[in-house]
N, C-alpha and C positions, 0 to 999 in steps of 0.2 A: 595602489591597489585598484583605484577607480579606473585609471587608464588601462590596466591589464584587463579588467572586466569589459571595458568598451571595445578593446581590440578583439577579445574573444567573441563578443557579440557580433562585431562587424564580419569576422571570418565565418561564423555560423550562419549569419543572414545570407552571405554570398553563397555558401554551400547549399542552403535551403533553396535559393533562387535557381541555382544550377540544376538541382534535382527536379524542381517543378517544371523547368523548361525542357528537360531532356528525357523524362520518363513518359512512355506512352501507356496509360492505364489500360490494361487488358486482362484484369483478374477479377475475382469475386470479392473476397474480403480478406486482406492479408495484413498481418502485423509482424514486423521483423525488427530484430535488434542485434547489435554487434557489441561484444565486450572485448577489450583489448588491453595491452600493456604486457610487460615482461612477466613470465611465470614459468613454473616447473611443469605443471600439468593442469592449467587453470581453465575452467570452463564457466565459473560464476564470478566471484570477486578474485581476480588474479593475485591481489595483494594477500588475501587470506591463504591462498595456496602456497605462495612463496614463504610466508611466515611459518606455516605448519609442516611444509614438505608433503602435504597430502593432495591427492587429486581432488578437485572440487566435487566430483561425483561421490566422494566420501560424505560430504555434507548435504548435497542436493540430489533429489531423486532423478532429475533430468539434467544434471551437470551444469545447466545454466538456468537461472531464474530463482525465485524466492522460496520454492517449495523444499522444506527441510526434511532430512532423515533424522533418526534419533541422535546420531553423532553430531549432526549440524546443530540440533537444539542444545546439546551439551556444550558445544563451542560458543554459542551465543550466551548461554547461561554463565559461562566462565568469563564473560566480559571481553570476548574477542582477543584474548591474550595468550592462548595456547601456542607453544613453540614447536620446534622440531625441524624447521627448515635448515638447510646447510648451504655453504658456499656463497657466491656472489648474490644469488637471488634473494637469500634471506636477509641480506644487508641493504637491499634497495628500499627506498621510501614506500610507505604503505599506500600507494596511489593506484587507482584503476580508472578506467573510463568506459563509457557506453554511449552509443548513438542508437536512435530508434526512429524508424519511419513506417508509415502505414498507407495502405490503399483501402478505401472504404466505398462500398456500394450499398445503397439502401433501396428497398422495394419501391418507395415513393420518393420523389424529389423533395429536398428541403428548401427553405427560403434563405436568401442571402441578404445580409444587411446592406441597405442603401438609403439615400435620402428619402425615397418614396416608401421604403420598408425598413425603418430603423430597428424594428423588433425581430428581424430575421434570425433564424436559428444558427446560421453560419456567418462568420466574419466576412467582410468585403474582400474580394480577391480570390474567393473560392468558387467552385462550380456548385450548381444545385445538386449534383450527384457525381459519382466516380472521381473522388478526390484523392490524389496522392499528397501526403503531408509529411514534412520533416518535423516529427513530434518533439523530440528532445535530444539533447546531448548533455551527458552528465559526467562530472568529475567526482570521484569518491576518495575520501580518506577512510580506509577500512583496515583496521588492525590494531596492534598494541601501540599505545602512546608512550607509556613508561610503566615498568613494573606490573602492577595488577590493574592498571587502567587502560582501557581500550575504547575504540569508537567505530561506529559506522556513520559517516556523514556524507551527504550528497548535495552538491551544487549543480543546478540544472539550468540550461538554457531551454525555455519553453518555446518551441517553434511556432505553435499555433497562437499563443498569447504574445509572442515576440518580446520576451523579457527574460532576464537572468534572475533566478530566485533561489533562496535557500529551500532545500527539499528535506526529505526525511533525515533526521539526525538522532542518534542514540549513543550517548557517552556513558560508559559503565566503569564502576569499580566492583571487583568480585574477588572473593577469597574463600578458603575452606576452613571450617571449624573442626578442630581435632578433639572430639569428645573422648576418644580412647585414652589420650594422655592425661586428660583432665579428670574424668570420672570413670575410666575403664569401660566406656560404652562405645561399642563399635558401630556407630551409625553415622554415615557420611552426611555432612551438611554443607551446602554451598549457600553463601549469602552475598548480597550486593546491593548497589544503588544504581539506578538509571536516571540520567538527566536527558530528557527527550522533548521533542516538539510536536508530537502527534499521538494521541491516545491509541494504544495497541501497537505502535511501531516497535515497542520493546518486547512484544509478546513472542513466545517460543513456538506457537502453533499457527498453522495456516488456515485457521477457521475464523480468525478475527479480521476486522475490516481492512487494515492496511495491507496485509499480506495474503488476503483471501483471493479465491478464484472469481472472475478472470484476472490473470496476473498483469495483463497489459491492456491498453486502450488508446483511443485517439480523441482529440478535441473535436473532430467533426462527426463522431458517431452520436446518434440521438440518445438522450438519457431516457431511461424507462422508469417511471414511477418516482415516488418520494423515498427518502432514506432517513434513518434516525440521526440524531446529533452525533453520536459516537462513530458513525460511519462516514468519516471524511469531512464533516462540516467544520471541524476545528483545526484541520491539518496546517501546520507551520504557523498558525496564528497564536499558539499558546506555548508556554514552557511548563514542564512538569518535572517533579522529582518523585520517584517511587522507590521503596525499599522492598527487597524480595528475598526469598529463601526457597531452596529445594531440600527436602528432608528425606534421606534414605532413597533418593532417586525415585520417590513415590509421590510425595505431597508437595505441591508448589503453592506458595502464598505470596501475595504482593499487595501493597497498599501505598497510596500517595495522593497527590493533588496537583491541579493545574491552575495556572493563572494566565491572563492575556499579556501578550507583548504590546508595548506602547505603539502608538501610530508612527512615531519617528523610527522606531526599530523596524516596523513592518515596511516602511518606505525604503529604508536603507538596504533591506535584504530582499526587495522586490516582491513582497508578499501582500502589499496593501491592495485594496480594491473595494468597489461599492458593495460587493456581496459579503464582505468580511463582517465578523461579529466580535463582540468583546464580552468577557465574563464579569459578572457582578460578584466579586469575591472568589475565594478558592473553590475549585470544583473537585470534590473527592472522586477517586478512582480506586477500584479494587479488583482482585483476581484470585481465584482459587482453582486448582486442577489436581486430579489424580491421574497417574500414568503407570503403565507396567508393560514390560516386554517379555512375552513368553516365546522364547526360541524363534525370534523373527516375526512373531505376531505382536505388533505394537498397538496398544489401546490407550486412549486418554478420554477423560470426561471432565468438563470444566464449567465454570461460571465466571462472568465478569460483569462489571457495571460502572455507571457514572451518574452523578447528579450535578446539575449545573443551572445557574441563573444566567440568562444570556440577553444582552442588548442587541437586537437585530440591527444590522447596518451600523453598529457602534453608536446608535442614536438612543439617548437616555430619556427622550421626551415623554414616552408613554410607559416608562418602567421596563421591566425585564420579563421575558418568557422563562418559564421553568420547565426543565426536562429531567426525567429520571429514566435511564436506560438500564434494563435488566436483560442479561443474555446467558444462554446455555449453549455449549458446543461439545462436539465429540469427534474423535479421529480414530480410524483404523488404518494401519499400514502393514502389508505383507512384505517383509524385507529379507526373508530367509534366503531367497535366490535373487541377487541384484539384476540378473538378466530379465526377470519378470517381476515387476513391482505393481501391486494392486493397492488402491487407496479408496477409502470412503470418508468424506468430511462433511459435517453438517453443523449448522448454527441457527439459533432462533433468538431474535431480539424483540423485546417488548418495550415500547417507549410511552411513558405517561407524560402528558403535556398539559401545561396551563399557559395558553397563548394570549395572555392579557395585553401584552404590548402590541402584538400583531392586530388584535381586535381594536385597540385604541387608535392605531394608525389608520385602519380601514373604516373607522366609525361603525364597527360591527357591534350591535347591541346584545348579541347572544352571549351567554355565560356558560360556565361549566368546563369540565376537563375533557380533553380529547386523547386519542391514542393512535399509535402507529406500530404495526408489527411486521417483521420480515422473517421469512423462513427460507433457507437455501440448503441444498444438498448437492454434492458432486461426486461422481465415480470416475476414477482415473486408472488407466493402465499404461505403464512405461516399459518399453522393450530396450534392453541394453543401455539404459539411461541416455538414450538418444532419440527414440521415437515415442511420441506420446499421443494418447487419445483420451479425451475427457468429455463427459456428458454432465450437464448441470440443470437444475430446476430451481426457480426462485418464485416466491409468492409474497405479495405485499398487500396488507389490509390496513384500513384506517377509518377514522370517524368521519361523519358528514361535516362538510364545511359549506357555509352559506355563500351564494353569489348575489351581488346587489346590482340594481340598475343605478342610473345617475341620480335618482331621487331617494336612494337609500332603501328601496323596497327589495325584499328577498325575492329573487326570480327563479332560483334553482338551488338544489342541494347536490354537492359533488362529493365524491370519495376518491382517494388516490389508489384504488385497488388495481393491481396488475398481477399477471402471472406469465412466465415465459420460460422457455428451454434454451439452453446454449450448448453447442458442440464445438470442440476445439481439436484440431489435429496439429501436431508440432514436430519439428525436426531440428536437431541441434548438433551439426557437425563441428569439428574443431580442426584448424590448420596450424601447423607449427613451422617456424623459421629458426633454424639452429645457427647461432653465431659462433659458439665454441662448446666445449664439453659441459659448461655450467650454465650458459645463457641461452634461453629459448624465448622467442616471441610467439605468443599464441593468440589466435583470433577465433573467438567462439561466435558463431552466427546462429541465431534462432529464428526460424520461420514458423509462424503460427497462423492458422486459418480458422476463423470463427464463423459460425452460422447461428443466427437467432431465428427460431421457428416456433410455430404454434403460439405466438405472442397474443395476449389478450389484455386490453385495458377496458375496464368497465366502471361506470360511475352511476350512482343512484341519486 
């Protein structure tokens, strides 16, 4: 297995070098990705399409990408096990693949890491601006494993970090509870268990951090502001188990907990690093949501949260920081006419912090609790499930943090406050190659162009 990974890494590195040497950057800001492998009419995960016999536009608002329709949420709720595919395609392994590259231009040049500037924002070998990057190549197992057990699991070569790593993984068992035969009560209930490696990767809605907008990014684009613990800080570093149920297609409930993977496990799966953290004991996670579909007008309103004690940098010298994240989210989708899909999605996260470990490491004498809050909203229109336009707004607020000089004297107070707007235009055409009456190879190409404008960062 190790030799196969090394061979794959060598091939991808060669492909990355060829791309960087042959492409003349002459664009603004472009993020593109290609999904491939055999399928019947596949524009997102081809293996899901082969398994169900459905076009991926049945599950995804724009045929390719993570944004789900009500049907797509039902498919995920059912553990990725829904059938319906026929012929040779339905018998193929549940494998799919994706590659993604980006071109990034920023208004101001960034700094590149070197001996003279080791703290540069970009890795050595990149330009200060106008960078084309081979961001990732992913191999997916996506579909039924056996019976009522299914999985979405992603192995990724990270082109910017130059490493092979375990990515988002969600393994599920799901079943239906037949109350009608038990107590003559005709209320449909789906229940299940999710084993996953990233809080909210198992979530059904595109308002939570893992599957929220923007759906793609690049290692060379500047980061804006701070983010709560639940928003990506634990990705692939933890393993969790949650139990969930959907009652009468109306009320969704979920609860579980997460624990840290060991250092040996993280090293083996390419996810170790100096920025990694570890949890001090189980970290509870919970989720509740209400949903309803009125003749193509879909609404949902939900709440989710997490509480965790965290050793920063996996260092236990100064104890653990404590975080409690409380979030509220909502979704509206107009799906009555698939030619014209309108969406509004919004989420608010409030994080209560006790950063005693960070203060101890920095010899910071201040005490007390701090907070961080984020609010985002995005409005999207999709035509013919191929062309998309999205506008988004995000605001970040947080507590004051002291800055010290070399003698330990407070010289300034800073805050992580930011607000910015993002616009995205996207195009997702699909090409087919027919081998015979049952076998079709499909290539879905997504081109997305992002603009960040009216961005403000202010510190008091």
